[in-house]
N, C-alpha and C positions, 0 to 999 in steps of 0.2 A: 598836504593836510597834516602829516606827522610833524613836519617842520614847524608849522604854525602852532600846533599843540605844544610842542616842546618850548618854543619861545613864550607862548602864552602862560605856560606853567611857571616859567621863571618870573614873568611879570606878576602873576597872582601871588607867588611866594613873597616877592618883595613888597607888594601892596599889603598883604596880610601882616608882614613884619611892621610896616608903617602904622597900620591900625593898632596893633598891639602896643607899639611904642607910644602912640597918641593916647591910648587909653591909660597906659601906665603913667604918662606925664600928667594927664588931667586929674588923675586920682591922687596925685601927690603934690601938684603945684597949682597955684591960682594964676600964674603968669601964662602968657602966650607961648605956644611951642616955638623954640628957638629956630631962627632962620638957618643957623649953621647946621643944625641937625637935618633940616629939610634939604639943604644943599648936599650934605653928605649922602643922604638917601638917594637923591637924584643921580649923583655921580656913581654910587654903587649899582643902581639900577641899570644905567647905561653901560657900565663896565660888564655887568653880568650878561646883558643882552649881547654885547659885543663878543664876549667869550662864547655865548650860545651860538652865534653865527659861525665863529671859528670851529666850534664843536661840530656843527652840521656839515661844514665844508670838509673837515677831516674824515668824518664818518662816511660821507658819500665817496670820498676819494679812496678810502681803505676798503670798504665793503661793497661799493658800487650801488648801494641802495640806502634809503633812510626809512626806518620803521622803529617800532617800539623796542625790538630786540637789539638793533645796532646802536640806538641812541642811549641805551642804558650806560651808566657810569660803572656798573658792576657786571663783568662778563664772565660767563662760565663756558668751559669747553670740555667735552669728554672724548678721550682718545683710547681706543681699544689696542692693547699691546699683546701680541701673540707670544709672549715670553713669560717665564715665571717672575714672581714679584721682585726677587733680588736683582735680576737683570733689568727689569723695568725701572726699579729705583735708581740704578746707576745711570740709565738713559735720562731719566727725569732730572736728576741732580746735575748731570752734564749740561742739559739744555738750559736749565735755570741759571747756572753759573755763567754761561756764555751770553746771557741777555745783556744788552748794552746798559751800562750804569747800574748793574745789579750789585747790591751791597748786603751785608748782614745775611749771607746765605747760611741757612742752618737746616739740618735734616736729621731725622731719627729713622735709621734703617729698620729698627725693630717696630716702630710705629707706622712705618711706610708713609711718612709725611715729609714734605720739604717746603721751605718757605724762604722768601727773599724780599727785600725792600729795594725798589728802584727809585732812586732820587733823580729829579729833573736835572738835565745837564746844565752846568754853569757856563753861560756864554759871556765871555769878558766884554764883548761889544755891547750886549744888552745891559750888562751891569752898569756901564757908563751912562746909558740912557735913563735918566731919572724917571721919564714918563712911560717906561716899559712896564708891562704887567707880569713879568716873569716870576715875581715874588708870589703871585697868586697860584702858580702851578703847584699841584699837590703831589706828595710821594704816592707811589703805587705799590700795593702789596700783592705779591704773587704767591699763591700757595697751591700745593699739589697733594692730593690724597690718592693713594693706590689701594684698590680693592682687589684682592686676589680671587681668582676663579680656578677652574679646573685646568691647570697647565698654562693659563694665561691670566691677564688682569685688565682692569679698567682704571684709567687715570682721570681724575677730575681736576681740572685747572680752574682756579678762580683768580681773576685780576680785578682789583677794586682800589679806590682811593683810600689812603691810610687815615681817614677821618670818618666821623659819624655819617650815617646815611642821610641825616637831615641836611647836611651841607650840600648834597647833590642838587637841592632845589635852588640854591643861591649861586653856586659856583660850579659849572660843568668842568669836567676834567680835560676838555679839548680832544676827546677821542683817544686819550693815552691808554686806557684799559683795553679798548677794542684793538688798538695797534699791538699791544703786548700779547693779547690772547691769540691774535692771528699769527704773530711771529712764533709763538710757542708751538702752535699746531703745525706750521710749516717746518719748523726745526725738528719736531718729533717725527713727522712724516719722512723727512729727508734721512734722519738717522735710522729709522726702521728700514727704509729702502736700502741704505748702504749696508746695514747689517744682513739683510736678506741676500743682497748681491754677494757679500763676502761668503756667506754660507753656501750659496750656489757655486761660487768659484772653488771653495774648499771641497765641495762634493764632487765637482767635475775633476779636480786634481786627484782626489782619492780614487775616483773611478778610473782615471787614466793610469794611475800608478798600479791599480789592481790589474788592469788590462795589460800593461807593460810587463808586470811580473808574470802573468799567465803566458804572454807571448814569449818571454825569456825562458820560462819553464818548458814550453813547447820546443823552443830552440835547443835547449840542453838535451831534451829527450830525443830530438832528431839529429843531434850533432854527429853521432856515430850510429848509423843504422845497423841493428844486429844482423839483418840478412846480408848486408854488404860484407860485414866482417866474416860471417860464416862462409859465404861463397868465396871470398878471397883466400881465406885459410884453406878451404877445400881445394881450390885451384892450385895453391902453392904446394899442398901435400902431394897432389898428383904430379906436378912438375918436378918435384924432388926426385921422383923415380924416372921420369923421361927426359927432363931438361933441367938439371940442377942449376945451371947459370941463370936461366930465366926465372926459376923459382927464387933464387937469391935476389934478383932485381925486384921481383914482386914484393918480397918481404921487406926489402929496403924501402920501397915506396910506401908500403903499408905503415911501417914504423914512422916514416916522415909525416905521413898524413895524420896518424894518431897523435903524434907529438904536437902538430900545429892545430889539432882540434881540441886541445885541452881548454876548458873554460877559463875566461879571464876573471880573476878574482877582484881586480880593482874597478871593474865596470867601465874601463876606458874604451874608446873606439879603436878598431884595428885600422890598417891602411890597405890601400888597394894592392900594394906589393905583397903584403902578408897573405891576403886573401887569394891572390893569384898563385902564390907558392903552394898553398893548401890545395886549391883546385887542380893545379898542375900535377901534384903528387897523386891525387885521386884519378885524374885522367890517364896518368901513366899506368896505373893498375888496370884501368879499363882497357887500355890499348893492349896490355899483355893478355887480357882475357878475350878481347874481341879480335885481336890480330889486325889483319889488313882492312878489316871492315870499319875501322875508326881512324879518321885523320883529324889532327888538332892543329888549328891555325890561331896564332896569338899576335895581336897588333896593339901593343900598349906602349906609348911613349914613356921615356924615362922620367919626365917631370910629373907624370900622373901617378907614379908608384907610391909616392909619399902622401898622396891625398887621403884624408880620413874617410873611413867607410865602416859601417856596422858589420860585425862579424857574421859569417855564414850566408850573406845575401848572394854573393857571387856563386857560392857553392850550390845554393838552392836552384839557381837558374841553370847551372851546368848539369846537375843531376837530373833536372826535368828534361833537358835536351837529350840526354843519353837514354834515360829510362823510357820516355814516351815517344821519342822521335827516331833515334838511331839504333838502339839495341833491338827493338822488334822489327826493324826494317831488314829484309833478307840480305840486301847487298851492303848494308851499313851506310856510312856517309861521313860528312865532315862537320866539325863544330868550330865556330869562329868566336874568339873573345876579343872585342875591341873596346878601347877606352880613349877618352880625350877630355881636355879641359878647355872650356870657353867661358864666355860671359855669364852663362847660366849656372856654371859649376862643373862638377865632375859627371861625365856621362859614360856609363858602362853598358855595352850591348853584348848579349850572348845570342848567337844565331846558329841554326842548323839547317840541313837540307833533308831532314828525316821525313816522317809520315805526316807531319803537320797536325792540325787540330783533328782529333778523331771523333767519329760519331758513336763509337762503341762505349764511350764513357770511361775510357782508361784513365786511371789516376783519380784521386779524391779531391785534388785542388787545395789540400790543407797547407802544403808548403807555400804556394803563392798567396793564399789567404793570410798566412802568418807573416809573410814578407810585407804585404800591403799594410797590415795592422801595425807592424813595427815601424814602418816608414811614417804612418800617420801619427803615432804616439811620439816619435822622436823628432820629427821635423814639421809636422802639421802640413800646411799646403806648400811649404818650401821645397818638398821633394815630390817627384812624380815617378810613376811606374807605368809603362805601356807595353803591351804584348799584342802581336798580330802575325799575320802570315808573312813568310819570307819568300821572296821571289827567286826561282820558280817553285821551290818546294820548301817545306819546313816551317819553322816558327822563329821569330825574332823578338827578344824581350829587352827592353832598355830601362835602366834606372838612372835618374838624374838627381844628384845630391848637391846641396849647397856646400861650398868649401869653408864657410865660416858660420859660426853660431850653432854648430852641432852640439847637442847636449852630451854630457859625459855618460852615455849609456851604451853598452855594447851588445 
């Protein structure tokens, strides 16, 4: 019904124009109405009806429906923008400038308005066809007005033929205004979505950087535990009186451990070899304190020593094995440090035959939580950490790291 009304409106307009022309002719001439004028009127009517059918086809194709709103030659669209007016103006101007065949783009940032003229594309093949009706295509004016609100704004887009409204009755625009209006809404929606995605990504990156900074701060605070330092110095003081040579070895290992525990100022990764030397110095101190109760076993191939590794991760696993597994065990036990490189990357395992997982809640778990958080922030899902029971006693913990693509954070 809407299609018939649309075509009927065109016919009525052309018939009314003929009546006006006949009336004007009869009032000024005594001769018959020229046949040439009648012929031109019929040709104009058929051309207008033909363009009307084309208009209906394009409107149905673009909007999926035909009604009074979609058939109009003058289209309006309102888009809500959740940003201040100056940011909205930049988005609107960008969208309008990128419309196909947009020319004469002008905007006033202070007035929050933007305007452009879209000229019909020139098709050389149609230009050669003398019977084509491309010359009837009209230019389309696109204008946007931004209305600020509280922290956001509303943008009204208007797409209309660049001629008087009365011409709409005689010459439909072939759905051009509807097509440009839909294109503008899609482009605005896409840009708003992209902007929100970038903001979410920036927020996630900022949150990750904050978490990494907090994790690194926690690492620095835990790098040299005060109780370990006091206990070691107290043991060395006692050994000075009873076993000076052993006290000398203990202080030598302590100096070596402290030297290797200095924070990295360049933020670069350490290597497994450097981490192993630090942990070995710490274990030597613990062997002097625990005596025969502690046995250390190391199985690390030479090619794995230069593999990149975040600092203090191996030390965290070694300290956990001693503090919660072997030191409280009456007879002590052994600790094993193994490493290897395979297709999945560098694998480092620290195992002990101590007390295992304890039900008395010994330990706060802060060290392992910090280790997991650092792995997540630095490697994402590319690194793994697993901890479980060691057969027949104790605990085994394994870190698997990629050999490439590690970020420059230590």
